[in-house]
Structures are given as structure tokens and as C-alpha cells.
C-alpha positions, 0 to 999 in steps of 0.5 A: 537180848543178852548173849552169854558165852564164858561169862562175857555179855555180849548185848544186842542193840537196835541200830540204824539201816546204815549201821546195820549194813555197815557190817556187811561191807566194812573195811579190812585189815587182812586179805580178804577179798573185795566182794563185787560191786553190786551196779546201779540200776541191775536187778541186784542193785535193787535187791540191795536197796530193799534188803537195807530198807527192810533191815533198817525197819527193825523187823528182822523176820519181814528183811529176810522174806523174798520180795514179792515177784522175785525169784528166790534164787535171785535173793538167796544170791544177793544175800550170800554176796553181802554176807560174804564180806561180813567177817573181821580178822580176829585171830591168828594162826598161833592162838587158834591153830584148829578152827573150832566153834569151842572144845566139842566141835572142830572143822577141817577143810575140803572143797572137792576140788584143789582139796579133795581130802578134808585138812586140818588146819588153823582158824585163819586159814579155815577163813581164808580157804572159805571165802576164797571158795566163796568168791570163785563161786560168786564168779562163776557165771554158771553158779551165780548168773549176773543176768537177769533171765539166766538159769541157775544150776540145779543144784543151787540150793545145795551149794547155798546151804553148804555156804551158809553152813560154813559161814555159820562155823566162822560166827560160831568160832568167833562167839566162843573164841574172840567174843572178848576182843570183839567187845573191847574193839566195840564191835559186838553190837554190830556181830551181834546184828549181823549174827541175827539178821543171818539166823533169821534168814537162815531159819525162814529159808531152812538153810542149815540142819539143827545139828550144825547149828548146836554150838550156838543153840542157846544164843539163836534161841534168844535171838529168835524169841 
């Protein structure tokens, strides 16, 4: 498929499972936080192995489905952990003084705790706020229990939806503001593979409202075709 934004073509390529998963754990040059290690022998490790093998099959609709006999909350928790480490830093406060997705969509930040009233901030500041907020949630045993059998909070799905909604905004900003830099760095195929996996997962589990997906509606339609 081809995704065109601002006259820039971003081709999607079939890649191996190793390359496909690299986008979710590649090294950063910025100041983003390190994702939690997935230890061998744990439930999260088994889910990681399943995700890698299913993603490598080339069938993304199959890859996003919760494995049989597995808890859906565990599966959602793993995928948030994987997607958490998926974004590189392509913008600065000077080039992107506002977090947006094209001229029609502007995003302000609030987390309800340290920042209770939404504030206007630059794109890199928004991403830093977002990654810090997600990391705190991932490290919170009451939200993301690491021990099998521990209960998830009753509002877990609401938390997950909020995380994915905000992660989508980062993808939208990358596509609409930085596709040329991404192509120049020759990582556009990785971005497309990452987003295609992301959007298939979102659609399968109905995690993001249609109005939130509007900035990339045309691209999503092509990717789901």
C-alpha cells in the first residue's frame, strides 16, 4: 500500500519478524525511558514470544487477537508495554512548538495528577509527558500487575483506551509533520509496519473512537483494506 501525506509517498513493505519487532524496541538517541524487561519464564515473556511469531506470519489480523486461554487484560497490558517503546524523536520545540496532527488538530496535555488543567505544549514536550505518564502506569502494580492471578483494576479498559488514544496522536504527528525526515532516515517502512500493527490491534479491540482517528482516516482505510 502507499500512504500519501503532503505529496510524500510512504510505501509499506513486508518485513521479517525480527525487523517488525525492532521498531518496538529500537535504541533511542533521545531521553525516553527504558521499557521494562520481559523475563523468560513469565507470562509476559510467553505473550511476547507469541506476538513475535504471529507478527512474523504476515497476518496482522491474526497477530492482534488475544491468544486462546489467555486473559484479555494480560494481552492488552503486554501490547501497551510493547507499543510504549515505539516512537523515535524527530522533532524539537523550535520546529514543533505545538503538539498537533496537521492544521486542524491540536493536542494539549493533562494527566489529572501532576498537571490537572490541560496545558499547551510543544510536540516533544507532549511526547515526554506521555511517555513518563505511561511509564508510571506500567510500573504501578495496582494498574499493571506483573504477577499472574493478581486482579486488574475495574477501570483498566478505560486506562488502556486513554493510553492508545494518546499514542495514536504521536503517530498522527509523525505522519503529518515528519514523514519527509522519516523517509530520509529510511525508517518509513518500519513506521508503516508499526502503525499497521497498532491500528489493527486498536480496531480489533475497539480502543479508539472514530473522531480521534480522523487525522489519519484515509491512511487507516488503506491499511485495513
